[in-house]
Phi, psi and omega in degrees: 000134181287151178284140174247137177240132179234144173281119180265110185289348175286319180263350181060041175206158178281130185230151174291133182280120178226100184293160179298316174253136194315307185243004181246130183242130172261125186227125179243128179241124179302125185270195189263143171273113196270060179251354181199181182291137174291132181255172188288344173291314175298320181302322180299316181301318184283332171295319179295321174300318180298318178297318178300313179299316180297322178296318179297315179295319178303326181271007173098006180274148170265122187249126168261109187256118180246135178222133181272159169242114179276104180240017171192152167092348181274104180287162182305321172268145176291346178269245189238008189251161174087177181272169178292134180300327180295319179293321178297316178296321179298319179293320181299318185260002176065036181229170175290144180304324179292325179295311182291330178299312181290322180297310184283336172295314178298318179298318180301309184288332172295321176296319179296320178299319181294335178270008178061038177271127178292128182293148178300157177290325181228123175248119187237129180268139180300321183292342180262007180227037179294319180302315180297322180290320178297318180297321180292320178297317180298321179297320179293322176295314181300328182269002176083016180262356182221155180224143182267137177227169179298341184254333184190167168260128183246147167275133182266100187299326181298336182283343180259105191304323186277356190304321182284356183250352186297132180058031172072018181254137175278153181299327178296325177293319179297319181297317179299319180295339184247014181302330183268002178290133178286109182290142171292156183302327185251007181285129186285325181211160182296338183257007164289142184233157187284134172255322179219127182260129180268152184279073175224170177058227182292347181259008187295335180255018181303124185286324182267111183205158184218157173285149177208169176299344184251007179114173181292133180175208182209158184286155171287169184292317190294324187294332184297319184292322177294312184297316185281321179296319181288329177298316188264338184242351181098172185289343173222136178214182196274306191228137174228128180243164177182177175280161182295343177289348179273355185294327189268333186232297190299310184285323171301322179293320176301312182298313183300309184289327181288311181290328176295322182287320186265336186074011182250139179220137002276151172298315178227138181284318186230125177252126183241122182239135184259141179284163183285158167264126175263158177235116183052040176078005180239154175293142180292138176200151179295325182295330179272352179069029183241028172268109182249149179248175174300324178299321178297320179298312181294319181294338176276359178093014180254156174274145171304326180291338173293323176294318176301315179302317179301317178300324183291345185278355179231147178291147186296338180266002178253139175299148177237131180264123178263132167222161177294332176292319179292326177291323177298319178295322178294321178297317178296319179296318179296319178297317178294322178298316178298322178299317179296319180292321177299317180299317180296321181290316186287338179264035186295085181224076183292136174236173177291126183286139169289160179302321182296315182287326176296320179295323178297315181300314179296324180293320177299315180298320180293317181296322178294314181295320178299322181292308184294331181276353177264074179055042176056056178280068186295320177303322178292321179294321178296322177296325177297318179300315179298321179296320177302312185292337179265359185278179181257016175287158183304148183302322179300321180287327174299314182294318180298316179295321178301313180297322179294313181295327184288348172300332178264312186292326175067035181264005178073021185289333180287350180274353184287125176223130176050037172084004181225169171270148194297339185277359180292129181297153180301324180301317180290322178298320180294319177297321179297319178297315179300318181296317180299321179296318179296320180293320180294330179273359178087005181272073188286333180294315178292323178298323180291327176296321179291323176303315180298321179295319178297319181292322177299326180279003172099021182230156181240136180258132173244125181260142174214166184296338181277344182149183182255143176239147178230143180217160176292149176294000000 
């Protein structure tokens, strides 16, 4: 088995991946807070998680992938202030919090499906694991790491010695970052965080609430990830991912409460954090009107897989700037890639390989594996695929390597048959054949009429020297 190296944001260095169990990997990915539509910034994070999982499987590991659904407890601030995002979303859309939770959860996973993201093995909702969260909070109280107050139960950060060192941040830096946090009346310090919120003050009318040993209320955001990840993966597991915005608050809190409760360290061996997606050089925000969804991408005439291709062009730890122009370039690149793959498939004439070409094929496979195993250097791996398709190895071997590489890239390239994707209706295929015959005979005016007919029926034709490809609008 080849070595995999991952940048561990906890230690701030690239490390050889060595799972707790030899061939079995436990992986937890912070999920979506289902109070509104998932945007393409979130989509990038989940495509990167998908690539990590695919790389592990490609290398022979069995992966148990757990992902949470945050449907209660995530306050507007990642620290301790503001109302619950679910309640805010319910008010915005005039619906019950449970209604919007299921609606936006479905929208989220439909968006993930369109990006060809493999669904997690276990999807766990915070509202369905209240008992586990209460039990974990009680354990922290019993061990002296948490304290009950009239407004909430808090984790006492000072009691956890390593808290000020997590992810390379000093406690003074954390304090500075939280100077503007509105402290609870009974909160001992700005970096103590909520484990259980009581239904008083701004939360007195909270619709989602449960009984607990500390009174009627609901769990804080941080406790859910510890409770659910440990339920399904154990008190220690291999990989935990999230966005880079989780480095300062959410993930330090997870580590502190988990290790304090179990007495075991490390809670997680490898922490993987993804950089943000920028839009036209700016951070995405509703006030700037630059929050786009998968629906926006499709309505502009692009494929979701073109967005996936765009994500693949940047390393997961590097910011990526999104523009409609860059997405257009990604769509063209994906179409050209399909043309090349189609050419390799259609010229299926395997011959006995010369030693030189056989060595080239093996070298391509090695270069691809070296790239993906070097902290997910996907842009480098994508470049290897293009080099394969432009090389002089037999077409059959080009196609075989493409299908092998696409197990990681997830662009649907192995689905290409006779220049189309398999879901194209026979009626459209027949029109495409007629058009190709007209073009070969030089009758371009009639061929253009058929193109227009295909487009009216909801499909787009892309021409290349290797043949024609058709895709849904």
